[in-house]
N, C-alpha and C positions, 0 to 999 in steps of 0.2 A: 334712481327716482325725484321728479322733478320738484323745485319746491317752488311755489307762485311766488311773486313778487307781491309789494306793496309800493303805498305811498314815499315811505322812508326805507325798504329795503329790496334790495334787485333781486331777481330770480335768481335761483341757484340749482344746485345739484346734491344730491346725496349720493356717493357712490364708496364704494366698496376699493378702501387708499389699498389696500394690498395688493390690489389686481392693475392699481392704476398705472402703475409702469409699463405692464406690456401690452395693454390695449389701444387708446385713445392716440390719436396723432399729436403732438405737444409743440407749443407756438415756440419760438428761440426766445431768447434773452430773458426768461424765467428762472425758480430755481431748477436743481434734477429731480425725476421723477420720485427716485426713491426717494430722496430727503426729503419730499413735499410730502410721500404718505407715511413720515416719522414724523414730522409736523402737526399733521391733521388725526394721526393716528399714533400717540406717543405709548402708548401703554396698554396689555391687555386688560379688560373689566376684572372685576375680581367678582368671583361665584356671586349669581346672582341667589336674592331670598326664592326659594320657590316651596310652592305648598305640595303635599303629598301626592293630595288628588279630590275628587271632586267635593270636597268636607272643607270649606273653607272657613276659618274661625279667627276673633281678633278677641284677646283680650284685656278690655280695659277700664282703668279706675279713672272716672270722671268727678269733676266737679266746674258747673255750668251759672252761667247768670240766666240763662233762658236755653232755647229748645237748637240744639244742634243736629245734625245728621251726620251720619258715619256712613263712610263707602270703601271699599277696596278697587283700584283698578289690574287687574290682572291678564296676562296673556298666556296662550297654549304653549308649551314645551315642543307640541308635536305637532302644531300645524299654525294657522293664520288667526286662528281663534282671538279673539277679545271680548271682556266686557267688565263693565262696571259692576261690582255686587255692592245692591243700596242691603245696608243694615236696618235702618229708621231710624228713628230719634236713640240720643244717645243718652242713657238714662242715670242718674245721679247714685256714685258708689262704685263697688268692681263688678261687670257683668261680661259675660263670654258671649260676644256677636257672633252668630253661627248659620250660613246658606249652604244651601247644595248647588256647583256651576256644574252643568253637564259637562263643560268645554274641558275642565278640568280635572276628565278622567284619566290622563296619564301624568297629571301634576303640571301646575301653572309656575309662572314665576311672575309677583309682583311688581307692579310697575311704580305706584304710588299707592299714599292711604290720603282720603280725602275728607276734611271737614266742612262740612259747609252751615249756612244759618237757613230758617225751616221759610221763607218767604217774602218775610217783613224785611226792611229797610232799614230797620232798629239793630244796633251792634250787641253781640252776644258776646263774652268774656269765655272762657273755659280755661281748664288746666287739666290733662289729660293725661295720663301714665300708659303707656301703653305696656304692658307687662308680657306680653307673648303671643305666639302665633303658632297656629299649627302648621308647622315646616317641616322640610325632610331635615334639615339639623337646625339647632335653636338659633331661631332669629338674632344676630348681633345688634343690641340695644345699644349701643355704646354711641352716643353724639355724635362722636368722630365719624360714623359712619352711614350719619344721615345727615340730609340738608329740607331746608323748607321754604315754601313762599316768605315774602318779605315782613308779613304779619304777625309770622312766628318763632317763637323763639323757642328751642331746642336747651335741655341740659338733661343731665346725668340725675337719675333717682334712685333710691335704693333698691327697688323691686322694678326698673325698666328707662323707657325713656320718657321723659316729661316734654312735654308740648305746652305751651303757653301761647294760646290764639284768644284774636278778635275776629269775629265774622260778620258779615250780614247777609240776604238771602241774595244779592247782586251775586253774579260770575265773577265778577272781576276780584269779590273779596273771598274767594272760596279758598280754603287752606288746603294744601299736598303737601306731604311730608314722603319724600321719596329717600330709600337705601342710595349710597351715592356709588355709580359703578363706573363714571366716567368724569375726565376734566370737567369744571365747570366755572366761566362759561367754557360754551365747547369752541375749540379752536376752527379755525375757515383761513382758507384760501381768497383771495377776492381779484376781481378784474374792473376797471376801471376804481370806483369809489367802494370802502367799505360802509353796512347797513348804517344809516346815521344815527338811529334810537338805540345801536346795539344789539338789536334783535333779529332775527329770522323768524317763518312763521314754517309749524314743523308738521307733519302728516297728519297731527290730528287738528289742524286750523289754528293751534294757539301758537303762541311767540317762546320762544325761548333764547336765554341771552348768548351771543357768540363772545368772541374776541377773537380782533385780527391779527393770522398768526404770520401770513406773509401774501405778497402782492405779485401777480403773476401779469402777464401780458393779455392773455385771455384764458378764459374759461370751455372745453370742448362743448361745443354745442351748443353754447350760447355767443360767445364772442366776446367782447371785449369791457363787457357788462356782466358782472355775475358772481357768484360766491359757490365755494365747494365746501362739501362738508363730509365727515365721514358717515358713512350709513350704518354701520353697528352702534354707534356712538348716538347716530338722531334715533334711532329705534330704542335705544334703553333711556333717553331722556328723555321723551316724550311720554306723556299723563295718561293720556288719552289717544291713543294710536288707531288710528282709519285704515283701511285698504287704501293704496296708493291706487288713484285711478289710469294713470299710463306707466307701470314700473317698463324698465327696459333693462335686456341683456345684451352687454356690448361683448360682441369677438374681433379676433385680429385671425391673419390669416391661418396661423396655424390651428385654428378650433375643427374637431372634428368632424367629421361628414354626418354623425350620425345626433349631431348635439341637442336636436330639437326633442330624440325620442330621450335623448338622457335629461333634459329638460324636464320633461314629462313625468317620468318617472320619479321625480323628488315633484311633483305636483303642481308645477308651473303648466299651464297653459297658454303657447305660443299662439296669439290672433292674427300676425302679422310679420313679416319681414323686409327690412331695407339693408342694401347693401353698399357699398361704396360705389359701385360698379355703376348702378342704377340711380343712382344719385347722379353720377358723373355722364350720364346719359341722356337726363331731366334737364342738365346744367348746359351740355354741349348743343340742345337744340335752343335754348334762348336767346334772347336777344344781344346781349353781349358778348357769348361764345360766338354766335355767330358773324358778329361786327369784328372779330378780331381776326376772321380770313380778309375782310375787305383791306384790313391795314399790310398782312401779308401781302396780298395781288396790288394795293398800292406801291409797297415796297420795290416787287418785281417791276412792275412799270417804270418806279422811278429809276432802276438800275438800267434798264433799258433803255431809256431816255439818255440817262447819262453817257452809255455806249454809244449813240445814234449821235449824242452830240459832238464828245471827242473825234468821231469816226468825221463828221462834219468838218471841226476845226482842223483836224490834219489834211481835208481837202483843200482847204479854203488857204493855208499855212502852207501848202504841198509846192505850189510855183515859185513862190517866192526862196523859200528855202533850197528849193534847188539850183538856181539861180545863182545863188551865194555862197552854199558848198562845192558848184560846179567852178563857180570864179576862184576861189581859195586851192581845189586841186590843180586847175592850170598854173594860178601862182608858186606852189610845189607844195602843198597840203599831202601829206602820208597817207596812205591809202586806209590804214588802222584807226586813226585819229576820227576822219571822216567817214569810218564807218559809225566806231561808238556812238560821233555825234549825231547820225542819223538813225541809228536802232535803238540807243538807247534812252534817249533826250523825254521820250512820251511815256516810256513805262516807271522812270524817277518819275515823272511827276504824279502820276498815276497813284504811285506808293504813298508819297506827300501828300495827294489830295485826300485818299483813304485814313490817314492818323489824322490830317486836319478834321474830316468828319468824324471821326468816333469824339474827336473831344468835343464840336457842336454838338455831337448829337447827347452826348453827360450834361453840357450846360441847356438845352431846350428841355432834355426829363426833369432836371433842377426847379424849371421853373416854371412847366406846365404838368410833370408827370401828375400830381397829386391831381387832375381834372381830366384825365385819359376816361375813354369810356367803359373802363376792365370790367363795372360789374353793375352796368344800370344806372338808371335813376336814383334808385334807391340799394344802394348798394347792403349787403347784407354788412352786420356789425360783427367783422373779423378781420385780423389784419391783414389789410393787402400789400402783396410786395412794395416796398419803399425804392428800389432800382432793380433794373434788369439784372440778369446774371450775367457775370462776366464771361462766361461760355457761348452764353446765346448771342451776346456782343460780337465777341469775336470770330464766331462761326458766319453770322451775317457780315460783317466786315470783309471777311475772307471769299465769302460767295460773291460779294461786290467785287472786290479787289481782281478776282481770278476774269472775272467777263472783261474789264476795263483793259487790266493788262494783257490779253489777249487781244482786244482789237489793238493798244498800242505798240505791241509787238510786229501786228501783221502792219499798221501803217507804216511802222520806222520801215521793215523789210523791203517794202514796198519803196520806201522815199531813197533807201539805197540802190534798189538797181536802177533808179530812174537817174542816181548820179554817176555812181562806177562805169556804166560804157559811156563816159563821155569824157 
């Protein structure tokens, strides 16, 4: 799923890091994909706190200086359902708060417990002891198994988990108490710069702390600026998850032909498909790709112009060389040295010129390659090739050499025929 960016954090992707090694293309120069998956998902999450059925209840002993409100955030175990279950005002003393939640008919995972003010900006302090929850197995109420927002301090009580907190009616002052299911802050890989404030926006449009685990040259689909985070971790750490606006399933070439049907059987409705071939076909019709054909045409014309220039040079030089070599033959120059001089002079020059041309090409690319119109005036934020492939250079040089060498051999044979009969 996509993670929106902000003024302080780049956009990102939450991905299934266990499948990351098998699917997207990967920029060279970074960590291997298997190692990256281990960095972003170092361990399997512990078992979640699960409510048995739609009867959601929490037992709390509370001492407060004012009005507080209690709620729990739950996600359905058998589908995408999510709900913040409102219990209303926190009452002094020990009370059990209960609500019937339809999406939890087959069980719900506890995302977090929320304690907030009643709408006033005045601070309200409280000492709450969570004594129990109606869960499949007894909820672990050890403070080491829970974490909370900064305004909340957790500790052990004789009968449960104690939370000492201060809240107001402001959303920013809401206290969230979560079971520990992930590393915290969440590890991320980043291209460009890591988030300036150490947080990113999660699926619920709230922020979550992150820690830069490793730098990568580029993030698939985002380019040289972005972050990668584990999808499972980002879901577990979110206190108020929401439906993802544009989720994606990435496939590689080994995906089965009936993958759309398989996804539908899992409750996913495919609304659009995009293949690498479609993207390539679209890019092939755009200006930069069409302009590359002009470079190829210019290269062919330059090669033919070079061949014509060589033929013209031989024609101009032929008369004088014929006279010189004929005089040398008359003075006793043997046929073999004369033949070598006439047949191989121009081919040797062509070979030397081609080698020099490769060196000049490398120097020219070093000076101007960054400005060549390979991707238009507004190139995508992706790492473009720094140097041409060696095989491409050798293939181009070989084609030029073959044409020039043929012209040189034919010219040399013509010169030798003019000398030998004399």
